[in-house]
N, C-alpha and C positions, 0 to 999 in steps of 0.2 A: 504492501499500502505505500508504503514512503516512497518507493522510486517513482509513484505516478505523480505523486505532488510536490517533488523536487525536480520534474524532470529538467528545465534548465540551468541548476547548477552543480546535477550528474554529467553533462556533455563528458565523452571520452574516459568516465570514471571506472576504476576497477570496483564492482560490487559481487556481493550475494545475498542470496534470498532464498527462501523454503517456500514452496505453493505447492496447488494441485493442479496437474495437467489438465485443462480443459479440450484443445483439440489439437490435432497432429497434421501436418499438411508438408508429406514426403516430398511430392512434386517442387514446390517453393523452397523446401528445406527451415521450415518452420514449425514452430509449436508454440498454442498460447496456455498461459499462464494464469490461474484466477487464485485471489488471496481476498478474504473477506471482501467482495465485490470490486477489487481494482486486477486491472488484465493487463498483462505486459506480454508483449509478441516477443520472441526469443528465435535468431536466427542460428539455427543449428547444422549449417553447413559446413561447421569447421571439425566435427565431431566424428568418432570412428563409429562404424556400424552397432559396437557394443556399446557405446555411452550414448546414442538415440534414446531418447524418453519413448516406451514405447504403451504402459497402460495409462489410459485415461481415466482419471479420478483419482489416479496416485500421486501422492506426495514425493516430492523432489527438490535438491538442494541445487542451485545451479549458480554457478560461478561466469563473469565474464564483464566486458567493456559494454558502457554506455553509449548507445548510439542517438544522437538527435536529429530527424529528419524535420527540418525548418523551411524546407522547401517551397511546402505547400500553404505557407503562412501561419501554419498551427503546430506548434511541437507535437511530436510523434514519437514515444520513447520506443524503441528497441533495444534489446539486449542481445551482443554479438556474443554467444554460449562458447566457452573454453572448457568446463568441465558442468557436467549432468549426472549427479548420482541419485538412485532411489533411497529414499529415508522413510520408507512407509514404516510406523512402528515410533517414530521419533515424537517426544511428548513437546509438543510444540507450544504450551503454556509456559514448561520449564525454561525451552530455545529461549522463548522472549523474555522471560524473568534473566539468565544469563547477558542476553544483549544487554539489557537495560543496565545493570550491573558495570558489564564491558565498556559500554558510555558514558558511565558515571566515573570511572578511574580514567578513561581517557581525558575526561574534560578536566580531572582535580590537577592531571597530569602536564597536561596543557597550558593550566594556570600557573601554575607552579615556576 
């Protein structure tokens, strides 16, 4: 969800997110992931066949670079995936708590 809210600020940034696979387009080399109503299109063309997401509805961790296409006049978010792995069974609420703690730590270190 945060990716969709901060599109312009994240251009070319390295990101990692966890979301459910909503759809796959093998011809275009892309997949759409959804988390809490936010959708992200992921370019999967750089992934090996064994890394391609395959189970619609499955939970995946995606790592890659944010690409922002403002040629259309509206910012459109796309992530060029470098790594995609299935994380079914991940306790997402615990993962979000750990992420919040890490961000607090990073903010404290940056301000020191």
